[in-house]
N, C-alpha and C positions, 0 to 999 in steps of 0.2 A: 251535521254539526260535529259529530264525533270525528269524522275525517278531517275537518278543519282544525280541531284541537290537536289531533295527532300530528298533522302537518306542521303546526306551530311548534309543538314540542320537539320534533325532529329538526326543524330549522334552528331553534334555540340551541340545541345540542351541537349542531354543525358550527354555528357561529362561535360558540364557546371553545371549540376545539381548534379551529383554524388559526387563531392568533398564537396558540401554544406551539403549533407545528411550525408556523412561519418564523417564530423567534429562535429556531434552532438550526442555524446554518452550521451544523456540527463540523463539516469538513473544513470550514474556514477557520475554526478554532483549534485544529490539531497542529501540533508542532513537533519538530525533531531536533534532538541535540546529539552531536557526535563528538565523543571525547571531551565533554565539557563545553563545547562550542555550540551555541544556538545557531542552527542553520536555517536560512531562509531559502526556500525553494522558489526560484523564479516562476512566475505564472505560466510561462510557455512550456515548462517542464511538467506541469501538473501540480497536484497537491496530495498530501497524505489523506487517505480515504479509509473509512470503516466500511467493510463489505461483510455482511453477516456479523460475526464477532471477531473478525480479523482486521488488523491494521495493515493496510496495503500502501505501498509507496511506489512513486514513479521510479523504477529501479535504475533507469539510466542516470538520473541525477545523483542518487545515493552512491552507485557504483563508481561513477566518474569522480565524485567528491573524494572517494577513498583511493583513487589512483588507477582503477581498472579502465581498460579500453573497452568500448562497447561496439559490437558489430551487429547490424540488423540485416537479416536475409529475408527480404520481403516475399519472395516466391515461396518460401517454406514457412513463413511466419515464425522465424527462429531468431533468437537473440543469443549471442555469445559474449561472455565477459572474460576478458583476458587480463590476468593478474599481472601487475607491473614487474614482479621479480620471481614469482613462484608458479611455474607451470602446473604444479599439482593442485592449485586452487582455481584453475580455469573452469568456467561453468557454462553450460548450454541449456536452453529451454525452448519449448515451442508453445505458442499461444494456444490456450484452451486445453493444454495438457497438464496433468497432475505430476507428471514425472519430470525431474530435472536431472541433468547429468553433470557430474563433477569429476574432474580428472583424478582427484585424490580418493573420493568416496564412491565412485561409480554412480549407478542410478539411485536416486532418492525420490520418494513420493511426498508431495505436499498435500495438505488436506484441503487446499483450495487451488484451482488451476491458475496458471498465469493468464492474465486477461488484459485486454485493451480497454482503457477508459479514456475517452476524448483523445484518441490517437496516441496514447502513451501506454507503455507496458508496465503493468503493476504485478507485484508478487507480495506475499506476506513478509514483512520486514523481519520478523523473528526468524523465519526459516532462512532467509538470505544471510542474516547476521550469524546464525549458528554455523552455517557452512563455512564462512570465512573466519570463524573463531572469535566473534565478538559477543559480548554479553549484552542482553537486551532487557530493558525495564520499561514498563508502561505506568505512567502516573495518571490515574483516572481524574484526579482533582484538577491538575493543570492541563490534562489532555495532551501530554507530551510523551513521545517515544525517546528513550535514552539509549544510545549505543556507545559501548566502550570496548576498545581493543586496538590491536595494531595490525596493519596490513602486511 
């Protein structure tokens, strides 16, 4: 009888928690705004993600939106971002690595490695924005990343 009561209590707790978790598709509610423009990331590029306590972005979309050319070297799992006018801001990184290379700043270490999520390369948006000279702001209430600056 005690086992049955315990089983019912555990079942009731699980049932009460599941709807709360199911109602939180957090990644679907994250958005990004660049220089005052709300930017919609097409589904095939990926979506803004929270990984740990870092806001990760599909870096191809963000960098191309800012005018960078993106090159992917599959055999090395390396991504290179080529600045449209300033070679000093070219950036290279390898998937799974914490270290990023910038022509202007040399080797820089991220606190989260570059990663692939659903076949897209993700890095922390604040880190990328800081390297290219953008200001970054996170609004927890609207779950929006704001980027401001000039390429």
